[in-house]
Phi, psi and omega in degrees: 000346179297330181292327177293317179297316179295321179296317178297320177296318179298315178301312181299313183293316182295311181293324176296319178295322179294316178297317178298321179297324177297314180298318180294316180297316178297318180293321180293332181259011182052045179233057179301138177060042178289150180295322180295316179296318179297323179294320178294319178297316179299319179294322179295320179293318178296320178297316178303310182300316180295317181292320178296321178297321178294319179297322184281353178297130181256338187264050177252151183292307182243097186300317182297314179295321179299315181292325175297321177296321178296318179297319178295321178295321177302313181298317181295312181293322179296319178299317178297318180291323178296321177299319179294322178295319180297329179286341179294326185281000000 
């Protein structure tokens, strides 16, 4: 069960870092509360909620395979969000 805890921490840390990067990028460009930044933050929060819901699913056939899939989805979604953050600057 430690892997589930680590996966949840990873999801939390990655999405938190992306949200923080949006704030830093907006501040560096003197664009506090930009619509583009807010959209990336909203997407990060929705991604967080979706991934945590997937981790918490109990009725899956192969739990280990399911969690590996969630980790891969985290990496894929995080890459997309980072690209959007980079476009903000």
